[in-house]
N, C-alpha and C positions, 0 to 999 in steps of 0.2 A: 718383624721388627728389625730396624737397622741401628747401628751405633749412633749415639748422640755425639755432637762435635767434641764434648769434653772427654768422651771415651776414646775417640780417635787421638786426641792430643795426649791423653795419659799413656796410651800404648806407644805413641811415637816417642815419648820421653824415655822409654826403655832403651831406645837405640843409643842414646847418649851414654848410658852406662855400659852397653856392650862395646861401642866403638872405642871407648877409652882404654879397653884392655887389648885391642888389636892393633899391632904395628905392621902396616902393609910393607914397610921397608924391609923388615925382618923376613917377610915372606918372599920378597923379591930376591934378597940375598940367598936364602935357602934354596929357592928354585934354581938360581944360577949355579949354586954349588952342586946340587943334585945333577944338573945337566953336565957340568964339567968333570965331577969327581966320581959319580956313581953310575950314570947311564952308559958310559963306555963299556962297562962290564958289571952289571948288577947281579949279585949272587944271593941265593937263598938256600940255606942248608947245604952249602957247598956247590950247588948247581948254578950255572950261569942262566938266569931267566930272561934277561934283557941284554942285548948287545947289538951294535950296529952291523948291518950287512956289509957296508963298505965305509963311506964317509960318515962323519958324525957332525952334522951341521944343521943350523936353522937358516932357512932361506926366505927370500921375499920375491914376489912377482907382481908387478903393476896389474891391477884388475883389468884395465882396458886392454893392455897387451895380451893378457892371458885369454880374454874373451875373443879376441880377434885372430889369434894364432890358428894356423891350420891344425886340424885334429890328426893325431898320429894314427887313429884307427878309422877306416872308412865307414864301417858299420859297427854299431854297438848293440848288443842284446842285453836286456835286463830281465830279471826273474823275481817274482814275489809270490807269497802265499798269504792269504787272509783267512780269518776264522770268524765263526759266530760267537766265540768265547765259550768256555765250559758252562754247561747248563745241567743242573741237578733236578731230577724229577722225583715225585713222591713215591714212585714204584722202585726207587733205589738205583736207577740208571743215571750215569753221568756221561754226557755226550758233548763232543765238540766236532765241528765240521770245518775242514780246511779246503781252500779253493785256490789252486796255483795257476799262474798264467805267465807267459813269456811275451815280451814286447821287443820291438827293434826300432832303432833310429838310423836311417829312415824307416817309416812304418811298413809293415807287412801284414795286411788285414787277414789273410788266411791263417798266419801264425797266431795273430791276436785272438782268433776264434777258438783255438785249441785250449782245453782246460783239463786239469787233473783234480778230482774231488775225492777226499777221504773223510769218512765219518768214523771216529774212534769212540768206542763204547766201553765203559767200565761198569761192571755189575757186581753187586754184593753176593749174588747167588752163584756159588761155585759150579753149579750144574749147567748154567746157561752157556750158550756158545753162539757168538754172532759173527764169527769170521766169514768173510765172503771172498770170492775170486774177483779179479779185475773184470769189469764189464765195460763194453763200449756203447756209447750213445751219441746222439746228434751226428749221425752219418760218419762216425769215427772221429769226430773232433773232441769228444770228451771220454776220458777214462775215469772210472770211479769204482770204489770198493768200500766195504765196512771192515774195520780192524777191531778185534776184541782185545782191549788192553789187558796186560797182566794185572792180577789183583794186588792191591795195596791196602793197608789199613788206614793210611793217611795220604794226603796229597793227590787224591784221585783226580781232582780238577786239573792240577798241574801236569799230571801224566797224560791225560787224554789230549790236553792242549798241545803239548810238545810233540807227541807221536803223530797227531793229525797234521800239524803244521809242517813238520820236517819230512814226513813220508810223502805228502803231496808235493812239496818243493823239490825234494831230491829225485823223486820219480819223474816229475815234469822236466827237470833239468837233464836227466839222463836220456829220456825219450827224445828230446829235441837238441841234444848236443851237436849232432852232425849238421844242423841248420845254422850253426854259428860259425862264421868264417873268420872273424877278426878278434872279437873280444866278448866275453860274457861277464856281466856284473850282477851278482846276487844282491838283493836288497837285504843287507845284513851280513853277518859273518860268513866265512867260507865253510864253516863246519857247524853242526847242530850243537852249539856250546851249552845250551840249556840242559841237554842230556849229560854233558860232561860235568856239570856242577852238582848233579844229584848226590855224588859222594859226600859233598860238603854239608848237605842238608840233613841226611838221615841214613843210618846204615842200611835200612830196608830199601831206600831208593838207590843207594850205591850198588847193592846187589842186583836190583832190578835192571840197572843200566847194562848189565852183562848178560841179561837173558836174551833169548833168541830174537824176539821182536824188536826191542830197542837196538840191538846190535845190527840187525838187518837194515834199520833206518840209517844208522851211522855208515854202514858199508856202502850205501848209495853214494855218499859224499866221497868216500875213498875211491870208488870206481870212477866218479866224476873227475877227480883230479887226474887219475890215470888216463882216462879218455882224452882229456884236453892236452896232457903232456904228449900222448901218442900222436895227436893231430897237430901239435905245435901251435895251439891257439891259447892265448892267455885267459886265465880264469881269475876273477877278483871278487871281492865283496865290499860294498859301500855301507859302512855302519853309520847311520844317522844319529844314533844316541849311544855312543860308546860308554861303557860303564865298568871297564876293567879296573881292578884294584891291585894288580900284580906289583906295581912299583911302590905304591904307598904302603902295602902290607910288608914288602921286603924291607923298606926303610924302617918301619916300626920295629921289626924283629932285630934290626941292627942298633936299636936304641935312639934312632932319630924320631922326633915327633912331627910328622908332616901335618901341616894345617889344612891339607886338601882332602875332601871326602873320597875322591877317587883319582885315577890317573888322568882323566879328561880335564879335571880342574887344574892339575899340575901343568899339563900341556897348554891349556888356555893361558895360564899365568906366564908361561915361557914364550908364547907366540903373540899375545896381545901387545900392541905398541901404542903408547900415548905420547902426546907432545911433551918434549923434555927428556924422552928416552935417549940413551946414548946410541951411537951408531950401530952397536951390536944388538939392539932391542932391549927388552926388559930382563928381568931375572937376575939383575946384578951383573950383567955382562959388560957394562960400560956406562960411564956417565952417572950423574946423580939420578936417584930414583924419582920419577915424576909424581906429582900429586895424584892421588887415586881419582880425583874428580876432574883432572885435566882431560882435554878432548882426545877421544880415541882416533888414531891415525887409521883411516878407512880406505885409502886409495891403493892398498897393496894386500894381496893374500899372503899369509905367512905359513910356512910348512916345514916339516922336518924331513930329513933323509930317512932311509928305511932301517927298521930294526927286526931282529929275530925276537920271537915271543915264545917262551917255553914255560911260563908260570901260570898259575891259576887254571882256568879252563883249557888253556892252550897246552898244558903239560901232557894231556892225553895223546895229542898228535905230534909231540916233539920226537926227535930221533930216539931218545932214550925212554919214551913213553910206550905203552903197550897197545895203543889204539883199540882198547877194550877187547884185545885178543883177535882182532880182524887181521887177516893176512894182507900185507902190503907187498905189491909186486915190484915196486921200485925201491931204490935206496930210501930207508926211512927218513933220512934228512930232508928229502925233497918234499915231504908232506908238511914239514914244519910251517906254522903260520908266521908270516912276516907282515909288517905294517908300516905305514907312514901316516902322519897326522897333518891335516890342513885346517887352518882357522880363517873364517870369513869375518872380518871386522865389521862389515856392513850389517850383518845380522847377529853378531856376537855369538856365533855357533861354531863348535869344533867338531870335525868329522874325522873318521878313520877309514883308510883304504887298506884292505887286507889282500894278500895273495900267497899261495903256497910258495915255498922257497924254490921249487922247481922252476918258477918263472922269475922270482925276484933275484935269483943268483946271477942272472944275466944283466949286465949294466945297461945295455940298450933297451931291454924290456922294462926295467925299472924306470928309466927315463921316459919312455913312451907312456907308461901307466901314470906317472906323475904329471906329465904335461896334459894328458887326457883329463884327469880329474880336476886339475887346476882350470882348464878351459871350461869344463862343464859347470863347476861351482861358480866361476866368474860369470857365466852366462845365465844360469838358472837361479842363482842365489840359494841353491839347495842341491838335491841329488842330481846325478846325470839324467839326461832326458829319458833314456831308455828305462832307467830305474823308476822314474816318475810315472812313465806310461804303464809299466808293469804293476806299480802300486795301485793305479786307478783301475786297471783291469781286475786285479785280485781282490780289491777292497769290497767288503760286504757292508752296506750302509746300515745304520741303526734301524731303519724301517724294515729293511730286508731281514735283518737278524730277528726282529720281533715276529715277522711273518713266518720265518722258518721254524722258530721255536713253537709257534702255535700249530704248525703242521706236525711237528713231533708230538705235541700233546695229543693231537687227534689220533695219530697212529698208535701211540703208546696207551691211549685211553687213560692218561695220567697227567695231572697238572705239574707245572714247574714248582719246585720247592722255593717259595717266595721268602724274602727277608724284609725286614723293616726298611733297609736302605733302598730296596727296589721301589717301595711305595713312596718313601721320602723324596727320592730323586726322580720319580716318574719314569723308571726304566720300563715298566709295563703298565698298561691300563688296569685300573681297579674299579 
């Protein structure tokens, strides 16, 4: 059954009551004030959590010029990991399987064939043991293993998902690090931040993050940074759906009521330009605020300069963080996450590019990374080409996921634990 026209109209009428209480001009003014007065040195509990690496500016680049410019890096490698998603079986096992691949632009078909596969298993039975050693298959092009996840009373699905995803990705990146000559871009953040957020969810998860197996996963990324610093090859992460809330949470604690649900919404407000904006862009930086319905200016990419990030999930790898107790061979400051934000008005999407401070501290490297990501976004209207290729290689389709789950059912001699939503949305045949 669908909504009748009268129901659609009645629901639409609700918008009038909501819109009357929202003043977009106030949001613009606040965004501009946050940029000018807070972001140059944003503190939380006495710590500086966000501050510029160097200049503190919003900039613009014509889309056509950015797309046609020479790329600063001759070759770019991308890396991604896909999973079948956590699956619970009636015998009590919770399983996820991750599959990592590296791609390059220009293409390298031998490299594209290499894969790292990890199956992570959580069992309610404390006597069970599923840990396995790394095994080689496909004439050495595939490495795979089973990891037995530490026991938890809750969040078993989240645990197996994170450990499988990041162990596969981190292992594949380290194994193929020496094949990268110019630049490696991870599909996502430069660190396994989902593990870093466990402290915020539950004390049990917070303690779990410091156990041997999760720490070993995080250590892969610490060693990855060190390997790339040693080789003087930049390492970055392209975040397609950034969701950090470091800035808005810090503002809230200072008594400011930010209207944005997360930092991405704030940066979008700061970087989006509409007809009638002042020369400095929106956010109250100049000129009268444009009508919210005026046309978006879409012939230029807009972007920020680089920031240190030491709050939220990034606090773990900050210079004053403890990196979960993992030994860092370099100056701890060099591991700190830094980022810049780029907004594509053609798709109305905001992206984040991350890099360890070891690379972002150098002005020339920052400039090269910025020009590379602008050129890639301008050309693809999305992620860099190498990241897009890696995503295609690592992705497990819905059909493949269903087939793999059936294989597990056969091997376990146990059905998946079905839910009503599975049947409602047709996730599995019944």
